[in-house]
Residue, then its C-alpha position, 0 to 999 in steps of 0.5 A: m698594458k695591452t696595446v690594441k690597434i684600431a682604425g676608422v674614418p675621421e667622421h663624426f660617427n667615431l667621436p665616441w671612440h675619441l672621448c673614451i680614449e681622452n677620458g682614459e677609460f680604456e687605459e683604466e682597464n689596462i688597454d692602450l687603444q691606439w686610434r688611426n684615422v683612415p680618410e681613404g675609408t673601407g677599402k684601405m681598412c680591409q687591407m690593414l686588417r689583412d696585413g695586420e696593420t690594425d686589430l680592429a676596424v670601425i668599418l662600413t658593413e658592405g665593404i667588410l662583408k664583401d672582403i670577408a667573402a673574399g677571404n679576409p681573415s676577420k670577424i664581425v663582433q658587433i653592429y656599431v651604428q644601426s641606422p643606414l648611411i646616407w650617401g649624397i650623390h654629388v656633382a661639380a657645382k657648375s656641371d650640367f648634371q641635374t638629375l640622377k638620370d643625367l649620370k647614367n654611363k658617367k664616371a664615378a669618383i671612388s676612394r679605392v677599389g672595394s670602398g663603400s663609394q664603389l660598392m654604393a655606386y653599384v647599389n645606386a645603379s641597381e635602384q636606377g635600373w642601370q647595367p653595373d657592367d657599364l659603371e666606370f671608375e676614377i680612384v681618388n683616395t680621399i675627399d680632396g681627391a674627389v674634389d680635384a677629379l670633379m672640378n677637373q672633369k676626371a670623373d662625373y659624380f662622387m658618392w659620400e656620406r651626406f653630412m661629411t660632404k655638406p660643407l663642400v655643398d655649402q661652399g659651392i664646390f659640390r652640388r648634391i642631386d640626390d641621396c642613396p641610403t644603405p639598405w643595411p646598418s651602416f657601421i660594424i666593428a670588425v676584428r682580425d681572427e688571429f687577435l680575436k682568438k688570442n684576446p676575446k676578453v680584451v675585445e669584450k672589454i673594449l666593446d663594453i666601454i664603447n657601448k656605454t658611451t654610445v648608448d648615451f652619446k646624444e645626451i652628452p651636454e652640448i655635444d651638438k656644439k662639439l661635433s659642429k666645431l670639430f667637423n666644420q658643420k652647421a649646428s642645424d646639420i648636426k642636429e638633423w644628423l643626431k636625429l637620424t643616427q642610431w648607435s647600436q650595442k648589439n651583435l650582428t645576428e645570423k638573420s641580419f648577416n644572411k639578409i645583408q649577404n643576400q642583398l649584396f649577392d643580388l646586387g652582384i657585389i659578392d659572388k659567394k656567400s660566407i658562413f655566419v660565425e657567432t663571435v663575441k656576445a653583446l654585453 
């Protein structure tokens, strides 16, 4: 039995992995896939890949591309979710902020440096014509930390996946004033170079198994009810999320890789570009 460590955020996007593990599909192929939830998000997972704490990560595209450009010894082996990630821009429900314009030169709560929440703050600033050097950040680690920061005025706004933060909006803790979708596919699967070099067939088999689940994921009977219960979401929100979300079973092409890199470079998120390296083919 080959032990493989994989990390991802505890969000609805990753339910297909848990279903495959629960159904014993990896075990049938002699793979002991050990999933670790990482609520801190992409910045933490980048560090885990660097430190060898995980072999694979289901991770935000912009975050891992930035870290690979900065020397992370990992490769992108596949796009996992093709559709954009819709980042809600949230403020404390009782704050005076009403529009995006009100947030200029205000402090953003972020999970950690290099996280999607920080990188998307730069994307949003660019779209609004703000100077990126004017952005200020408060590191909060998790959503609970963001709640504390906004409620106690340590930070002014917080960007996070719109549907995962919807219960906080429904409870009157956060108020969402706008959305900022990513201009690229939301999640990819990254693998440490060392692990990929030694275990290419294992990685191929893992991708084969997860792809067979994601391709028909929306057709699983009552999957909307399961998601609603697991993630404390209204059924109507889950149905909307399922409609908007498109999983992928394809590798990241050189054309797409370069397009995303160019966007990150133009936004000032990366200051140098990586060379595209073709890895595991989509099965």
